C-alpha positions in Angstrom: 10.2 -20.1 -6.2 12.5 -19.1 -9.3 12.1 -15.1 -10.0 11.6 -14.5 -13.1 13.1 -12.0 -15.9 15.9 -12.1 -14.0 17.3 -9.1 -15.8 14.7 -7.3 -15.6 13.9 -7.3 -12.0 17.6 -7.1 -11.7 17.2 -3.6 -14.1 14.3 -2.6 -11.6 15.9 -3.2 -8.4 18.9 -1.5 -9.9 16.6 1.4 -11.3 15.7 2.0 -7.9 18.4 1.9 -5.9 20.2 5.0 -8.1 17.3 6.8 -7.9 18.3 6.5 -4.0 21.6 7.3 -5.1 20.7 10.6 -6.6 18.3 11.9 -4.2 21.1 11.3 -1.0 23.1 13.7 -3.6 20.9 16.1 -3.7 20.0 16.4 -0.5 23.8 16.2 0.4 24.1 19.9 -1.6 21.5 21.5 0.0 23.1 19.9 2.9 26.6 22.0 1.1 24.6 24.8 0.6 22.8 25.9 3.1 26.1 25.0 5.4 27.4 27.6 2.9 24.8 30.3 3.7 25.2 29.4 7.6 29.0 30.6 7.1 28.1 33.2 5.1 25.8 34.6 6.9 26.4 33.9 10.2 23.2 31.9 10.6 22.5 30.0 14.1 18.8 29.1 11.9 20.0 27.8 8.7 23.1 25.9 11.1 20.1 24.9 12.5 18.5 23.3 9.5 22.2 20.8 8.3 22.0 19.2 11.1 18.9 17.9 11.3 19.7 16.9 7.0 22.5 15.1 8.7 20.2 12.1 10.2 18.0 12.2 6.9 21.4 11.8 5.5 22.9 9.1 7.1 19.5 6.2 7.4 19.4 6.7 3.3 23.0 5.7 3.5 22.0 2.4 5.9 19.2 1.9 3.6 20.9 2.0 0.2 23.2 -0.4 1.9 20.7 -2.7 3.2 19.3 -3.2 -0.2 22.7 -3.5 -2.7 23.4 -6.7 0.3 19.6 -7.6 -1.1 20.6 -7.6 -4.6 23.6 -9.1 -4.9 22.2 -11.9 -2.0 19.8 -12.6 -4.7 21.2 -11.7 -8.0 24.9 -12.8 -7.9 25.4 -10.4 -10.6 28.8 -10.7 -12.1 31.2 -8.6 -14.0 30.2 -5.5 -14.6 27.2 -5.8 -12.9 28.8 -6.6 -9.4 32.2 -3.6 -10.8 28.7 -0.6 -10.2 27.3 -2.7 -6.8 30.2 -2.2 -5.6 30.7 1.7 -7.4 27.4 2.5 -6.3 27.8 2.1 -2.5 31.4 3.0 -2.8 29.2 6.7 -3.9 26.6 6.4 -1.7 29.5 6.5 2.0 31.5 9.4 -0.2 28.0 11.7 -0.4 28.0 10.2 3.5 31.0 11.7 4.0 30.9 14.6 2.5 27.1 15.7 4.3 29.4 15.2 7.5 32.0 18.0 6.2 28.7 20.4 5.7 27.4 18.9 9.4 31.6 19.9 10.6 31.1 23.4 9.1 27.5 24.0 10.7 28.9 23.1 14.0 32.3 25.3 13.1 29.8 27.7 12.2 28.1 27.6 15.9 31.2 27.9 17.8 32.8 31.0 15.6 28.8 32.6 16.1 28.8 31.8 20.0 32.1 33.2 20.3 32.1 36.3 18.4 34.6 36.3 16.9 34.9 35.3 13.1 32.9 39.4 11.9 36.6 40.4 11.6 38.0 37.8 9.6 37.9 36.5 5.6 35.2 34.1 5.7 33.6 34.8 3.1 36.8 33.9 0.5 35.7 30.7 1.8 32.6 31.9 -0.7 34.6 30.3 -4.1 36.2 27.0 -2.1 32.0 26.2 -1.4 31.2 27.0 -4.2 33.4 25.3 -6.1 33.5 22.0 -4.4 29.9 21.9 -4.5 29.8 22.2 -8.1 32.1 19.9 -8.3 29.8 17.0 -6.1 26.8 17.8 -8.7 29.3 17.3 -11.7 30.1 14.3 -10.6 26.7 12.9 -9.5 25.1 14.2 -12.9 28.4 12.5 -15.1 28.3 9.3 -12.2 23.9 9.2 -13.7 25.3 8.9 -17.2 28.3 7.1 -16.8 30.6 9.8 -18.7 33.7 9.7 -17.9 35.1 12.6 -20.4 33.2 14.8 -17.1 34.6 12.3 -14.6 37.9 13.5 -16.6 38.0 17.3 -16.0 36.3 16.3 -12.2 40.2 15.5 -11.9 41.3 18.1 -13.2 39.4 21.0 -11.3 39.8 19.3 -7.7 42.5 21.2 -8.1 41.5 24.7 -8.5 39.5 24.1 -5.2 43.4 22.4 -4.0 44.6 26.2 -4.6 42.1 28.0 -2.9 42.9 26.5 0.4 45.7 26.7 -0.4 45.7 30.5 -0.9 43.4 31.0 2.4 46.0 29.4 4.5 48.5 31.9 3.2 45.9 34.8 3.9 45.1 32.6 7.0 48.7 32.7 8.2 48.9 36.7 7.5 46.2 37.4 10.0 47.3 35.9 13.1 51.4 37.2 13.3 49.5 40.6 12.4 47.5 39.8 15.2 48.0 37.4 17.3 44.7 37.9 19.3 42.6 36.3 15.8 44.2 33.4 15.5 41.6 30.6 17.7 38.9 32.1 14.7 41.5 31.8 12.4 42.2 29.0 13.3 38.6 27.3 13.1 38.5 28.7 9.7 41.3 26.8 8.9 38.7 23.2 9.9 36.6 25.1 7.9 38.5 25.2 4.7 40.2 22.0 5.3 36.1 21.1 5.5 35.4 22.0 1.8 38.3 20.2 0.6 37.3 17.5 1.4 33.9 18.2 -0.7 35.7 19.2 -3.3 37.4 15.1 -2.5 34.8 13.0 -2.1 33.4 14.4 -5.8 36.8 13.4 -7.2 36.3 9.6 -5.4 33.1 9.6 -7.4 34.9 10.6 -10.8 37.5 8.1 -10.7 34.3 5.4 -9.8 32.8 6.3 -13.3 35.9 5.3 -14.7 36.5 2.5 -12.8 32.8 1.1 -13.6 33.0 1.9 -17.3 36.8 0.9 -17.8 37.0 -1.5 -14.9 40.2 0.1 -14.1 40.8 1.2 -10.2 42.5 5.3 -11.4 42.8 5.9 -7.9 46.5 7.5 -6.7 47.5 7.3 -10.8 48.8 10.6 -12.2 46.6 12.8 -14.4 48.2 11.3 -17.5 48.1 7.5 -17.2 44.4 7.9 -16.2 43.4 9.8 -19.9 45.8 7.1 -21.4 43.0 4.5 -19.2 40.3 6.0 -20.2 41.1 6.7 -24.6 42.0 2.8 -24.0 
């Protein structure tokens, strides 16, 4: 039997998927926040909580992808609707990968705790970058929910701040390692942590680029900031 009120049903299904994406985003935000707490307080208990959340995030990604495939198969959307569904799938993948980075942080924190070598190193310096990355992801989710291109442009600009924090932290770690070779191993652990935080910011940036793709139909990946602003204003 053919479906009635196709556009209304499509909107209902789309809203349902979008709500689950936002819920998944909230879960990943929580995971990142707990990973940062585990790092700041060297808490094994919080590490365990982060690892538990990973399974829920992975399950949500699979469920959302399945629902998107069902919608595309039944509705055969075209143009902007198909673009939106593709962007939702990519945003979900970026959220899952951001959660993976939080999991990496938690596992590295566990390694640092068990080695007993982390307390003399500047792990607290990572907090600024971690908070920036977490805030950027939160802003990206808010912009995605409202398809706000101004928010997207702001995120793309702010991602540079995380890169600057990473570069500064890396220089500090090099100084530690040069002054005391015994810090080389734990310093490398912290370097991997910093890289994981930087990648969370990258995933927020990817979601911001998807906002512009949905609204304008323009792929702004690997595009200069000047060209992006021109595309948004067009």
